[in-house]
C-alpha positions, 0 to 999 in steps of 0.5 A: 593445427598451426592454421587453427591456432593463427585463426583463433588469434586473428579472431581474438585481435579482431574482438579486442580491436572493436570498440563499443560506441560510448554510452550517451548521456541523457542531457534532454530536459524533462517537459511538462506534457499536461495538467490534469485537475483530478478534484478540488484538492488534487492536480496530476502533472505528466512529464516527458520522462521519469522524474527524480521524485526524491528531489520533490518538495512543496516549494518546487511548484507554485500555483497562483490565480489573479487573486491569490496563491494556492497552497501546496501542501504535498507532492508525491509520485503518481502510479507512473514514475513520470507523473506527480500528484499535488495536494493543495488548499481547496481550489476556486473555479478560477484560472490558475497558472502553475510553474516549478521545477523538477529534475529527471533521474539524470539530474537534468533540470526542467523548468515549466509554466502552464495554465488550468482552469480550477475545480471545485468537484469534491474528492469522493474516491476512496484510497486502495492499496497498490501493494503489501507485504504477504507470505512466508520468509518476510520480516516486516509489514508494509502498505502502498496506497494509491494517494496520499493518506491522513497520517493521524487517521491510521488505526491498525492491530498486529495479531498475535499481539505485538507493538508496532509503530508505523513509519512513513516513507511518504504519504502513500507508503507506510512500514510498520516496525517493532517498538522495541527489539523485544516485539520482534516477530518470532520465526515459527509464528504467522503474524497478521496486520489488521488495518481497521482505519486509514483516510485520505486527506479528503476523509474518504475511508480505505477498505478494512484489510487484512494481511499476513506474514511469517519470518518462517522460510519453510511454512507449509499451511494447512487451510482451515475453512468456515461458514458464518450464518444468520438465520441460515443466510450467509453473512454478507461481511465481517471478522472472524477471530481465531484463538487458542488460549490467546488471539492467534489469527484475524480474517475477513468474512466474505460471502458467508465464508472465512479461511485461515491458514493454520500449522497444525490440525488441532481444534481452535476456537473462533468469534465472528463479529458482523455489525450487531451480530455475533457468534462463536464455536470450536473449528477444526480441519476437515469439519463443516465449521458452521457459526451461527450468529445471534443479535449481540454487538461486541466490541472488537477492539476489546477482544483484540487489544 
């Protein structure tokens, strides 16, 4: 027994005496790896390591040609933390010099200078979402896009109706918060964010988008499905509004079908809108729920607002 205790004590002493090597501090400066001209208004810079994007400002980078200075309007992180995108005034087909300063996450400073050929290629790629809020136990809405947006182009609605305001964390990331405390989300309700319009700085339109959240932590939805037809042909695309006295939900129509997650099996009224066609009816869990559309344009904004 004594030998066992002695052995344990010796092992403890050896373990305590062992010293781990000190953590090496990052002392390497970030270096510019490449400059890629995406179009006439966007330049992507790739660096050797992750960049402290919080320290990025438009004045951090200077772009000049023999004739003029190219104004840098915005800087924002790309899809990788080691890449940043510059939004500029339209370029010309001339050689530019780009120089500036960035910091890595360890606050090491990196000065850079390079040259690139300007482009007159227009930006024709629409922005799309890389992240968004969805599901239960969620208190607020957010959207994250692939590129900088024109913040004045945003049009959206919250359903059931709530007054929310967009808060731009940066030009790609938006949070939506209640305008007042009385507009906060109720625990036992599912809320929908309907993104009607969002454009990038070149005017390219993002696709219409809908997502839903609820603060409810034990939400167990029931799936309600239906079909939208025009002369027995499935509707290619459109919107479906779900009502019970008031508007309670909104969904996209895709390939002639619409789907809602609801909280009970009672009947709902629906209104389907697809360009110049519209139709309405009553839908229930387990029913065929076929809505036939006829010629007749309806202003969806009037129904929502």
